C-alpha positions as CSV (number, residue, x, y, z in Angstrom):
1,M,-1.8,94.1,-141.9
2,K,-5.5,93.5,-142.1
3,Q,-5.0,90.5,-144.3
4,G,-2.5,88.9,-141.8
5,S,-4.7,89.5,-138.8
6,S,-7.7,87.9,-140.6
7,E,-5.6,84.9,-141.5
8,K,-4.7,84.4,-137.8
9,E,-8.3,84.8,-136.8
10,G,-9.3,82.2,-139.5
11,R,-6.7,79.7,-138.1
12,S,-7.7,80.3,-134.5
13,N,-11.4,79.8,-135.4
14,T,-10.5,76.6,-137.2
15,V,-8.6,75.3,-134.1
16,A,-11.5,76.3,-131.9
17,S,-14.1,74.6,-134.1
18,R,-12.0,71.4,-134.2
19,Q,-11.8,71.4,-130.4
20,A,-15.5,72.0,-130.0
21,T,-16.4,69.1,-132.4
22,T,-13.8,66.6,-131.1
23,P,-15.4,64.4,-128.4
24,L,-13.6,64.3,-125.1
25,R,-12.2,60.8,-124.5
26,E,-12.8,59.6,-121.0
27,T,-9.9,57.7,-119.6
28,S,-10.6,55.0,-117.1
29,P,-8.0,54.3,-114.5
30,T,-6.0,51.2,-115.1
31,L,-6.9,48.6,-112.6
32,P,-4.1,46.4,-111.2
33,K,-4.1,42.8,-112.5
34,P,-4.1,40.1,-109.8
35,P,-1.2,37.7,-109.6
36,E,-1.4,34.7,-111.9
37,A,-1.6,32.4,-108.9
38,I,-5.1,33.6,-108.0
39,P,-7.6,31.2,-109.5
40,V,-10.9,32.5,-110.7
41,A,-13.9,31.0,-108.9
42,A,-16.5,29.3,-111.0
43,V,-20.1,30.3,-110.2
44,R,-22.0,27.4,-108.8
45,P,-25.4,27.3,-107.2
46,I,-25.8,27.0,-103.5
47,I,-27.3,23.8,-102.4
48,P,-30.5,24.5,-100.4
49,S,-30.3,23.7,-96.7
50,S,-33.0,21.1,-97.1
51,A,-30.5,19.0,-99.1
52,V,-27.9,19.2,-96.4
53,S,-27.9,16.5,-93.7
54,R,-28.6,17.6,-90.1
55,P,-26.2,17.5,-87.2
56,S,-25.5,14.1,-85.7
57,E,-23.9,13.0,-82.5
58,P,-20.7,11.0,-83.3
59,E,-19.3,8.6,-80.8
60,G,-15.7,9.9,-80.9
61,S,-16.3,13.6,-80.5
62,P,-15.3,14.9,-77.0
63,T,-17.8,17.6,-76.9
64,G,-20.5,15.7,-78.8
65,R,-21.2,18.5,-81.3
66,S,-20.7,17.6,-84.9
67,S,-22.4,18.2,-88.2
68,E,-22.1,16.9,-91.7
69,G,-22.3,19.2,-94.6
70,N,-22.2,19.4,-98.4
71,A,-22.4,22.6,-100.4
72,S,-20.9,24.4,-103.4
73,F,-18.2,26.8,-102.3
74,G,-16.7,29.8,-104.1
75,Y,-14.2,32.5,-102.9
76,C,-15.3,35.1,-100.4
77,G,-15.7,38.6,-101.9
78,Q,-17.6,41.6,-101.1
79,G,-21.2,40.6,-100.2
80,E,-22.7,38.1,-98.0
81,H,-20.6,35.2,-96.8
82,I,-22.8,32.1,-97.2
83,N,-20.6,29.3,-98.6
84,C,-17.2,30.6,-99.4
85,V,-13.5,30.2,-98.7
86,A,-11.7,33.2,-97.1
87,D,-8.2,31.7,-96.8
88,G,-6.4,28.4,-96.4
89,A,-7.9,27.7,-92.9
90,T,-11.1,29.8,-92.9
91,F,-14.4,29.4,-94.7
92,W,-18.0,30.3,-94.3
93,Y,-20.6,27.5,-94.3
94,K,-24.3,28.4,-94.3
95,G,-23.4,31.9,-93.1
96,E,-21.2,30.7,-90.2
97,K,-17.5,31.4,-90.0
98,I,-15.5,28.2,-89.6
99,V,-11.8,28.5,-88.6
100,M,-9.9,25.2,-88.8
101,S,-8.0,24.8,-85.5
102,D,-5.6,22.1,-86.4
103,I,-3.6,24.2,-88.9
104,A,-1.9,27.5,-89.4
105,S,-2.3,28.7,-93.0
106,P,-0.2,31.3,-94.8
107,R,-1.7,34.8,-94.8
108,I,-2.8,36.6,-97.9
109,D,-3.9,40.1,-96.8
110,A,-1.3,40.5,-94.0
111,A,1.5,38.4,-95.6
112,R,5.0,39.3,-94.4
113,C,6.6,38.3,-97.8
114,D,5.7,37.4,-101.3
115,A,6.3,33.7,-100.7
116,E,3.8,33.7,-97.9
117,R,1.2,35.5,-100.1
118,K,1.7,33.0,-103.0
119,A,1.4,30.0,-100.6
120,G,-1.7,31.6,-99.1
121,F,-3.4,31.7,-102.5
122,A,-2.4,28.1,-103.2
123,A,-3.8,27.0,-99.8
124,K,-7.0,28.9,-100.4
125,A,-7.5,27.3,-103.8
126,R,-6.8,23.8,-102.4
127,L,-9.2,24.2,-99.5
128,L,-11.9,25.3,-102.1
129,Q,-11.2,22.1,-104.0
130,L,-11.3,19.9,-100.9
131,L,-14.6,21.4,-99.7
132,N,-16.2,21.1,-103.1
133,A,-15.1,17.4,-103.4
134,G,-18.1,16.1,-101.4
135,R,-19.5,15.7,-98.0
136,F,-17.5,16.7,-95.0
137,N,-17.8,16.6,-91.3
138,I,-17.4,19.6,-88.9
139,S,-16.8,18.7,-85.3
140,Q,-16.3,20.9,-82.3
141,E,-13.2,19.6,-80.4
142,T,-11.7,21.0,-77.2
143,S,-9.1,22.7,-79.3
144,G,-11.6,24.2,-81.8
145,R,-13.2,23.1,-85.1
146,L,-12.0,20.2,-87.1
147,V,-13.1,19.6,-90.6
148,S,-12.8,16.1,-92.0
149,R,-13.9,13.7,-94.7
150,S,-14.0,9.9,-94.3
151,G,-12.1,10.3,-91.0
152,R,-9.2,12.3,-92.4
153,S,-8.7,16.0,-91.4
154,L,-8.8,18.4,-94.4
155,G,-6.2,20.4,-92.4
156,E,-4.0,17.3,-92.3
157,A,-4.3,17.0,-96.1
158,L,-3.2,20.7,-96.5
159,V,-0.2,20.1,-94.1
160,S,0.9,16.9,-96.0
161,E,0.8,18.9,-99.3
162,G,2.9,21.7,-97.8
163,L,0.1,24.3,-97.9
164,A,-0.4,24.7,-94.2
165,R,1.5,24.0,-90.9
166,R,0.8,22.9,-87.5
167,P,-0.1,25.8,-85.2
168,G,2.9,27.5,-83.7
169,S,5.5,26.0,-86.1
170,G,7.8,28.2,-88.2
171,S,7.4,31.1,-90.5
172,W,6.5,31.2,-94.2
173,C,9.2,33.8,-94.8
174,A,12.9,33.0,-94.8
């Protein structure tokens, strides 16, 4: 009996020593992968405000407030919103939130269906491209802010591409 009990002790000591020498593996939680439709923003430098033209007074603006801008935009994330795109109709320019009043864009965070969410990401990506394509004009109209380039509304470009709608028209979900 003594021999059997020492064999058990020897085996349990071996198991205990293996457990003591085996390093514990830390498992990291698996993070969800974003949908493939979400483009990854390229990191670009912000153009200093000294390189951006100052506000001008255009003839056709009903309120007389207009400014021309040019900057490198990225996607808004966690941090300061300097020059970034939040969704298909909202962006931050020089720290100021600009909501385009001539369009209704599909929602991303509060989407009512998957089709609306996908359309929202596509609209956000296209607005980023449009803003980074060159100088644009921001004017304060009686209905809100209009963003244009060479006399054409960027909102109108999004509507013509099917990435936005006129305010108050239809739903993105069937």
